[in-house]
C-alpha positions as CSV (number, residue, x, y, z in Angstrom):
1,M,-32.5,53.6,150.5
2,I,-29.0,52.3,149.9
3,T,-26.4,53.6,147.4
4,L,-23.6,51.3,146.2
5,H,-20.2,53.0,145.7
6,H,-17.2,51.8,143.7
7,A,-14.0,53.4,142.4
8,I,-11.1,52.4,140.3
9,K,-7.9,54.1,139.0
10,I,-7.2,53.7,135.3
11,T,-4.0,54.5,133.6
12,A,-5.4,56.6,130.7
13,A,-6.6,60.1,130.1
14,R,-10.2,61.0,131.0
15,S,-11.2,61.4,127.4
16,R,-10.2,57.8,126.6
17,V,-12.2,56.5,129.6
18,Y,-15.2,58.7,128.8
19,A,-15.2,57.4,125.2
20,A,-15.1,53.8,126.4
21,L,-18.1,54.5,128.6
22,T,-20.2,56.5,126.1
23,D,-19.3,55.3,122.6
24,I,-21.6,52.3,122.0
25,T,-19.1,50.5,119.8
26,Q,-16.4,50.8,122.5
27,L,-18.8,49.9,125.3
28,A,-19.8,46.7,123.4
29,S,-16.1,45.8,123.1
30,W,-15.5,45.6,126.9
31,H,-18.9,45.3,128.7
32,L,-20.2,42.0,129.9
33,G,-22.8,40.6,127.5
34,V,-24.8,42.3,124.8
35,V,-25.1,46.1,124.5
36,E,-28.1,47.7,122.6
37,G,-29.3,51.2,122.1
38,T,-27.8,54.6,122.3
39,I,-26.0,56.7,124.9
40,A,-27.4,60.2,124.5
41,A,-29.6,62.4,126.7
42,G,-33.1,61.0,126.8
43,E,-32.1,57.8,124.9
44,I,-32.3,54.2,126.2
45,L,-29.4,51.8,126.6
46,T,-30.1,48.1,127.3
47,L,-27.5,45.8,128.8
48,R,-28.0,42.0,128.6
49,P,-25.3,40.5,130.8
50,N,-26.6,37.0,130.0
51,P,-29.5,35.6,127.9
52,H,-31.9,35.6,130.9
53,A,-31.2,39.1,132.3
54,H,-31.4,42.7,131.1
55,I,-31.5,46.2,132.4
56,S,-32.4,49.4,130.5
57,W,-31.1,52.8,131.3
58,R,-32.3,56.3,130.2
59,T,-29.4,58.7,129.9
60,E,-30.2,61.8,132.0
61,K,-26.9,63.7,131.8
62,L,-23.6,63.6,129.9
63,V,-20.8,66.0,130.7
64,P,-17.9,65.2,128.3
65,D,-14.9,63.7,130.0
66,E,-16.5,64.3,133.4
67,E,-19.9,62.6,134.2
68,L,-22.5,60.2,133.0
69,V,-25.9,59.9,134.8
70,Q,-28.5,57.3,133.9
71,V,-31.8,56.1,135.5
72,S,-33.0,52.5,135.2
73,V,-36.3,52.2,133.4
74,D,-36.6,48.5,133.0
75,E,-35.4,45.9,135.6
76,P,-37.5,42.8,135.3
77,D,-36.6,41.4,138.8
78,S,-36.1,44.7,140.7
79,P,-37.9,48.0,140.9
80,A,-36.7,50.5,138.3
81,G,-35.9,54.2,139.1
82,K,-32.4,53.6,140.5
83,T,-29.8,56.3,139.5
84,L,-26.3,55.4,138.2
85,R,-23.7,58.2,138.3
86,I,-20.2,57.8,137.0
87,T,-17.7,60.6,137.5
88,L,-14.2,60.9,136.1
89,A,-11.4,62.9,137.7
90,D,-7.7,63.3,137.0
91,F,-5.3,61.4,139.2
92,G,-1.8,62.4,138.1
93,P,-0.6,62.4,134.5
94,D,-2.6,60.1,132.3
95,Q,-4.5,58.5,135.2
96,T,-8.2,58.7,135.8
97,I,-10.3,57.9,138.8
98,V,-13.6,56.4,137.9
99,A,-16.2,56.8,140.7
100,L,-19.5,55.0,140.4
101,S,-22.6,55.3,142.6
102,H,-25.8,53.3,142.1
103,G,-28.5,54.7,144.3
104,G,-32.1,54.0,145.2
105,W,-31.7,50.4,146.4
106,S,-34.0,48.9,149.1
107,D,-32.1,47.1,151.8
108,R,-34.5,44.2,151.2
109,D,-33.8,43.8,147.4
110,P,-32.3,40.4,147.0
111,H,-30.4,41.6,143.9
112,L,-28.4,44.2,145.8
113,P,-25.4,42.1,146.7
114,F,-25.2,40.6,143.3
115,C,-25.3,44.0,141.6
116,N,-22.7,45.3,144.0
117,T,-20.3,42.5,143.0
118,R,-21.2,43.0,139.3
119,W,-20.2,46.7,139.4
120,G,-16.7,45.7,140.6
121,E,-16.4,43.2,137.7
122,V,-17.6,45.8,135.2
123,L,-15.1,48.4,136.4
124,Q,-12.3,45.9,136.2
125,H,-13.3,45.0,132.6
126,L,-13.3,48.7,131.7
127,K,-9.8,49.2,133.3
128,S,-8.4,46.2,131.5
129,W,-9.8,47.2,128.1
130,V,-8.8,50.8,128.3
131,E,-5.3,50.1,129.5
132,S,-4.7,47.5,126.8
133,R,-5.4,49.9,124.0
């Protein structure tokens, strides 16, 4: 199994970045496409990056200002069960490192390279939105 890894530095406190990732209203402001559902342990969040695609995540773990863990439960074109982990760490005053891993990929999954590219885009949108506030 393959795990995708991405990281980005954001000029903002961890609490601001965490809120942008876990508050549904803030998430909908910067994320690509439509955001539906709830981000809370055991709850389902559905992302619709375009009218023909969606992915649903069940939130497994939330550690305020530190970590978010979700497992995919519905991916129409790819097997579900992949784990998304986002961790936040301080990097100097008012700077946060966002580290993202998305594990459980088959090396034969044709969506892997597209998802890898998409995570880079998503993190750049997060950075731009948080730093502009």
